[in-house]
C-alpha positions as CSV (number, residue, x, y, z in Angstrom):
1,X,-1.5,16.5,1.9
2,X,-5.2,16.7,1.6
3,X,-7.0,15.5,-1.5
4,X,-10.2,17.1,-2.6
5,X,-13.3,15.6,-4.2
6,X,-11.9,17.0,-7.5
7,X,-8.8,14.7,-7.1
8,X,-10.3,11.9,-9.2
9,X,-8.5,9.9,-11.9
10,X,-5.8,7.4,-12.8
11,X,-2.2,8.3,-12.8
12,X,0.9,6.3,-13.9
13,X,4.5,6.9,-14.5
14,X,7.5,4.6,-15.1
15,X,9.8,3.9,-12.1
16,X,13.3,3.2,-13.0
17,X,13.9,2.0,-9.3
18,X,11.1,-0.5,-9.6
19,X,11.5,-1.4,-13.3
20,X,7.8,-1.0,-13.9
21,X,5.0,1.5,-13.8
22,X,3.4,2.7,-10.6
23,X,-0.4,3.2,-11.2
24,X,-2.5,5.1,-8.5
25,X,-6.4,5.5,-8.8
26,X,-8.1,8.3,-6.9
27,X,-11.8,9.0,-6.4
28,X,-13.5,11.7,-4.3
29,X,-10.3,12.6,-2.8
30,X,-9.2,9.2,-1.7
31,X,-6.7,6.7,-3.0
32,X,-8.7,3.6,-4.1
33,X,-6.1,1.6,-6.1
34,X,-2.4,1.1,-6.5
35,X,-0.8,-1.3,-8.9
36,X,2.5,-1.9,-10.7
37,X,1.9,-2.9,-14.2
38,X,4.6,-3.6,-16.7
39,X,3.2,-1.6,-19.5
40,X,1.8,1.8,-19.5
41,X,-2.0,2.1,-18.9
42,X,-3.5,4.0,-21.8
43,X,-5.8,6.2,-19.8
44,X,-3.5,7.3,-17.2
45,X,-2.2,10.8,-16.7
46,X,1.4,11.1,-15.3
47,X,1.2,14.4,-13.2
48,X,-1.2,13.7,-10.3
49,X,-0.1,15.1,-6.8
50,X,-0.5,11.8,-5.0
51,X,1.7,10.0,-7.8
52,X,4.3,12.6,-7.4
53,X,4.3,12.0,-3.7
54,X,4.9,8.3,-4.4
55,X,7.9,9.2,-6.5
56,X,9.4,11.2,-3.8
57,X,9.2,8.2,-1.5
58,X,10.6,6.1,-4.3
59,X,13.5,8.6,-4.6
60,X,14.2,8.1,-0.8
61,X,12.1,10.4,1.0
62,X,10.9,8.6,4.2
63,X,7.0,8.8,4.0
64,X,4.3,6.8,5.8
65,X,1.4,8.5,3.9
66,X,-0.7,8.8,7.1
67,X,-2.1,12.1,5.8
68,X,-3.5,10.6,2.7
69,X,-7.0,9.1,2.8
70,X,-7.5,5.7,1.4
71,X,-10.8,4.0,0.4
72,X,-10.9,0.5,1.8
73,X,-13.9,-1.3,0.1
74,X,-13.0,-4.6,1.7
75,X,-14.8,-6.8,4.3
76,X,-14.6,-5.5,7.9
77,X,-12.0,-8.0,9.2
78,X,-9.8,-7.2,6.1
79,X,-10.2,-3.4,6.8
80,X,-9.3,-3.8,10.5
81,X,-6.0,-5.7,9.2
82,X,-5.2,-3.1,6.6
83,X,-5.8,-0.2,8.9
84,X,-3.4,-1.8,11.3
85,X,-0.8,-2.3,8.7
86,X,-0.9,1.5,8.0
87,X,0.8,1.8,11.3
88,X,3.7,-0.3,10.6
89,X,6.5,2.4,10.6
90,X,8.8,3.2,7.7
91,X,11.9,1.0,7.9
92,X,10.5,-1.6,10.2
93,X,9.2,-5.0,9.4
94,X,6.7,-7.2,11.5
95,X,5.2,-10.7,11.2
96,X,1.6,-11.5,10.5
97,X,1.0,-12.3,14.2
98,X,2.2,-8.8,15.1
99,X,-0.3,-7.3,12.7
100,X,-3.0,-9.6,14.3
101,X,-2.1,-8.1,17.7
102,X,-2.3,-4.6,16.2
103,X,-5.7,-5.2,14.8
104,X,-8.8,-4.9,17.0
105,X,-10.7,-8.2,17.2
106,X,-8.1,-10.3,15.5
107,X,-6.5,-12.9,17.7
108,X,-2.8,-13.5,17.0
109,X,-3.1,-16.9,18.6
110,X,-5.8,-18.0,16.3
111,X,-4.6,-19.7,13.1
112,X,-7.8,-18.7,11.3
113,X,-7.4,-15.1,12.2
114,X,-3.7,-15.1,11.2
115,X,-4.9,-16.5,7.8
116,X,-7.4,-13.6,7.7
117,X,-4.3,-11.3,8.1
118,X,-2.5,-13.0,5.3
119,X,-5.6,-12.9,3.0
120,X,-6.3,-9.3,3.7
121,X,-2.7,-8.4,2.8
122,X,-2.7,-10.4,-0.3
123,X,-5.9,-8.5,-1.4
124,X,-4.7,-5.1,-0.3
125,X,-6.0,-2.6,-2.9
126,X,-3.6,0.1,-2.0
127,X,0.0,-1.2,-1.6
128,X,2.5,1.6,-0.5
129,X,-0.4,3.5,1.4
130,X,-1.0,0.2,3.2
131,X,2.6,-1.0,3.3
132,X,2.1,-4.8,3.0
133,X,5.8,-4.9,2.0
134,X,6.7,-4.2,5.6
135,X,4.9,-7.5,6.8
136,X,6.8,-10.6,6.7
137,X,4.2,-12.6,4.6
138,X,3.0,-12.3,0.9
139,X,1.1,-9.2,0.2
140,X,-0.4,-7.5,-2.9
141,X,2.7,-5.9,-3.7
142,X,4.5,-8.0,-6.4
143,X,7.5,-9.8,-5.0
144,X,10.3,-7.9,-6.9
145,X,8.6,-4.6,-6.1
146,X,8.2,-5.5,-2.4
147,X,11.9,-6.5,-2.3
148,X,12.9,-3.2,-3.9
149,X,10.7,-1.2,-1.3
150,X,12.2,-3.1,1.5
151,X,15.7,-2.5,0.3
152,X,15.1,1.1,-0.3
153,X,13.6,1.5,3.4
154,X,16.6,-0.5,4.8
155,X,14.5,-3.6,5.9
């Protein structure tokens, strides 16, 4: 699925599976934010193509979202970690040190670099598209949501 520059907006819909809303922000054809608010955002539409794709995933369709562009406006070392995390396959779980091994320039044997991995995952602006729930450390995805996503993927 290719987004175009016209694909800009905020989209949200309630997920029965997650027990809260899924909110996706797009700008210039890229996903820029994902959150899981408990109440409906007042300015969000409920019919965006990217949001529909997320709901197909939530309904059980395996999807790694590799074809969807994400805008990662984060420090370079965090970007490296988040880009590596995008490569963790659906239905698999890895530890923070494994993500460090996957990320160029990050040393899995350096405790400070592992803390950088953990920090990047906690500050992940686009959970689901960068699947921090597949990493065995706290990420930006709220705990109950991460648990449901892992359960859904059989992790």
